[in-house]
C-alpha positions as CSV (number, residue, x, y, z in Angstrom):
1,M,47.7,-11.4,84.5
2,K,50.0,-9.5,87.4
3,S,53.5,-11.9,85.3
4,G,52.0,-10.2,82.3
5,V,52.0,-6.8,83.1
6,N,54.9,-7.0,84.1
7,N,56.3,-8.1,81.4
8,R,54.8,-5.5,79.1
9,L,56.1,-2.6,81.4
10,L,59.2,-4.6,80.7
11,V,59.1,-4.6,77.3
12,V,57.9,-0.7,76.9
13,W,61.0,0.2,79.5
14,L,63.5,-1.7,77.7
15,V,62.4,-0.6,73.8
16,L,62.2,3.8,75.0
17,S,65.7,2.4,76.9
18,A,66.8,1.5,72.7
19,I,65.8,4.8,71.9
20,T,67.3,7.0,74.4
21,V,70.6,4.6,73.4
22,G,69.7,5.5,69.5
23,Y,69.2,8.6,69.9
24,F,72.6,9.4,71.6
25,W,74.1,7.5,68.7
26,M,72.5,9.6,66.4
27,D,73.7,13.2,68.9
28,R,77.0,11.6,68.1
29,T,76.9,11.2,64.4
30,V,76.7,15.0,63.6
31,D,80.3,15.5,66.0
32,H,83.0,16.2,63.8
33,D,86.4,16.6,64.6
34,G,84.9,18.0,68.6
35,I,83.0,20.0,67.2
36,L,79.0,20.5,66.9
37,R,77.8,21.4,64.3
38,P,73.7,21.7,64.6
39,S,71.5,19.5,62.1
40,A,67.7,20.8,60.8
41,V,68.0,15.9,60.3
42,V,68.9,15.5,64.0
43,T,66.7,17.8,65.7
44,A,64.0,16.9,63.6
45,S,64.5,13.3,64.2
46,A,65.4,13.6,68.3
47,V,62.2,16.5,67.9
48,M,60.0,12.7,66.8
49,I,61.8,11.1,68.8
50,A,61.1,12.8,72.2
51,L,57.7,12.8,71.3
52,V,57.3,9.0,70.1
53,K,58.6,8.1,74.0
54,V,55.9,10.9,75.6
55,R,53.5,8.9,73.4
56,I,54.7,5.1,74.7
57,I,54.8,6.8,78.5
58,F,51.2,7.8,77.2
59,R,49.7,5.1,76.7
60,E,51.5,2.7,79.1
61,F,52.6,4.3,82.2
62,M,49.2,6.8,82.1
63,E,47.3,3.9,81.2
64,V,45.6,6.0,78.4
65,R,46.0,2.5,76.0
66,K,42.8,2.0,78.0
67,A,41.5,4.6,78.3
68,P,37.5,5.9,76.4
69,A,38.8,6.6,72.7
70,L,38.4,10.3,73.5
71,L,40.7,10.2,75.6
72,C,42.9,8.5,73.0
73,R,42.0,10.7,70.5
74,L,43.3,14.1,73.0
75,T,46.6,12.7,73.4
76,D,47.1,12.2,70.2
77,A,45.8,15.1,69.3
78,W,48.2,17.3,71.5
79,I,51.1,15.5,70.4
80,A,50.6,16.3,67.1
81,I,50.5,20.4,67.9
82,I,53.2,20.1,70.1
83,A,54.5,18.2,67.8
84,V,54.5,20.6,64.7
85,S,54.9,23.6,67.4
86,L,58.0,22.8,68.0
87,L,59.1,21.8,65.0
88,G,57.4,24.9,63.1
89,C,59.1,27.4,66.2
90,Y,63.2,25.8,64.9
91,F,62.2,26.0,61.3
92,I,60.9,29.4,61.3
93,G,63.2,30.0,63.6
94,S,66.5,28.8,61.2
95,A,65.1,30.6,58.6
96,V,64.8,34.2,59.8
97,G,68.4,33.7,61.8
């Protein structure tokens, strides 16, 4: 059983690493001739990527996957609240400013 757990964690770690590399690639696509330009798509994608990584970390490394259903729902609700808060603040701020 120990080997199965180690393999699972290795796969999860590789997925998290791939997501991070994907974000770095996406971030570089906004760079035009050395000038960084704000992009709502990249910002929203970065927030969503971060929240997907948080959910994976909750489930795999903090053992929420095996926790009672209430804790699973609460962590998912927390992620949703953070997503709405971050994206709401960003889009309201960009509309006002």
